[in-house]
C-alpha positions in Angstrom: 16.9 -61.1 5.1 17.6 -56.9 5.6 19.2 -56.7 2.1 15.8 -58.3 0.4 13.8 -55.6 2.3 16.0 -53.2 1.3 15.6 -54.0 -2.4 11.6 -54.3 -2.1 11.2 -50.8 -0.7 13.1 -49.3 -3.8 11.2 -51.5 -5.9 8.1 -49.5 -4.6 9.5 -46.5 -4.7 10.5 -47.1 -7.9 6.6 -47.5 -8.9 5.6 -45.2 -6.6 7.3 -42.1 -7.4 6.9 -42.4 -11.2 3.0 -42.6 -10.8 2.8 -40.0 -8.6 4.8 -37.6 -10.6 3.3 -38.6 -13.8 -0.1 -37.6 -12.0 1.5 -34.4 -11.5 2.6 -33.6 -15.0 -1.2 -35.1 -16.4 -3.4 -32.6 -14.0 -0.8 -29.7 -15.1 -1.4 -30.1 -18.7 -5.1 -29.7 -18.2 -7.1 -27.5 -19.5 -7.6 -24.7 -16.5 -11.3 -22.9 -16.2 -11.7 -20.4 -14.1 -14.0 -17.5 -13.8 -12.9 -13.7 -14.5 -14.7 -11.2 -12.9 -14.4 -7.5 -13.6 -15.4 -5.6 -10.3 -13.8 -1.9 -11.3 -15.8 1.2 -12.5 -14.2 0.9 -16.8 -14.9 -1.7 -19.2 -12.3 -4.2 -19.9 -11.2 -3.9 -23.4 -8.1 -7.1 -23.5 -7.0 -9.8 -21.5 -4.1 -11.6 -21.9 -2.7 -14.7 -19.6 0.8 -15.7 -19.8 3.1 -18.5 -18.1 5.6 -16.3 -16.3 9.1 -15.3 -17.7 7.7 -15.5 -20.8 8.8 -11.7 -22.7 5.9 -11.3 -24.4 1.9 -11.1 -23.9 -0.3 -14.0 -25.6 -3.7 -13.6 -27.7 -5.8 -11.6 -26.3 -8.6 -14.0 -24.6 -11.8 -11.5 -24.7 -10.6 -10.6 -28.7 -13.7 -8.6 -29.9 -15.6 -9.2 -26.5 -15.7 -6.5 -23.5 -16.0 -7.5 -20.2 -18.3 -4.7 -18.6 -18.2 -3.3 -15.6 -20.0 -5.9 -13.0 -19.6 -9.1 -15.4 -17.6 -11.9 -15.5 -16.7 -14.7 -18.2 -15.4 -18.2 -17.9 -11.6 -18.1 -18.9 -9.6 -21.7 -20.0 -6.6 -21.5 -20.3 -6.2 -24.6 -22.2 -2.5 -24.3 -23.7 -0.7 -27.7 -22.3 1.8 -26.3 -21.0 2.9 -27.9 -17.4 3.6 -24.5 -15.6 0.7 -23.2 -13.0 2.4 -19.7 -12.9 1.1 -17.0 -15.1 0.8 -13.8 -15.4 -2.2 -11.8 -16.3 -2.6 -8.2 -18.2 -6.0 -6.5 -18.4 -6.1 -3.1 -20.6 -9.3 -1.1 -19.4 -11.8 1.8 -21.7 -10.3 4.7 -19.9 -6.3 3.5 -20.7 -5.4 2.3 -18.0 -3.2 -0.8 -17.9 -3.2 -3.8 -14.9 -0.4 -6.0 -14.7 -0.7 -9.6 -12.1 2.3 -11.3 -12.0 3.2 -15.3 -11.0 -0.9 -16.2 -10.5 -1.0 -19.8 -9.4 -3.8 -20.9 -12.0 -4.0 -24.3 -10.8 -5.4 -23.7 -7.4 -8.1 -20.5 -9.6 -9.4 -24.1 -11.3 -13.0 -23.9 -10.8 -12.3 -20.4 -8.7 -12.8 -16.6 -10.0 -9.8 -14.4 -9.7 -11.3 -10.3 -9.3 -9.7 -7.3 -11.1 -11.7 -4.5 -8.8 -10.6 -0.7 -8.1 
């Protein structure tokens, strides 16, 4: 009787654990959208977001656009990676470059990230 209960417990655990792990991976692979706010006194000319640990920055998300002082823009990370930790780099019209590391974008989803003086 105890052996049967033990195997029943293993079977239930075997069904629950993969479904929990599977749902976590799915969440991480979905698009992450957040608001980027420029609370500095200078226009932001470039913005990069790359997974932490990647040796080079990916494409400039702003492209030809400029994020003016006091402005905000919606950012969508849709690279289908399964990591939440990203590094950000912002370049400003006065030549300043600001880098922030290990930002958890999964926690940012639906929220905002601010660059400020």
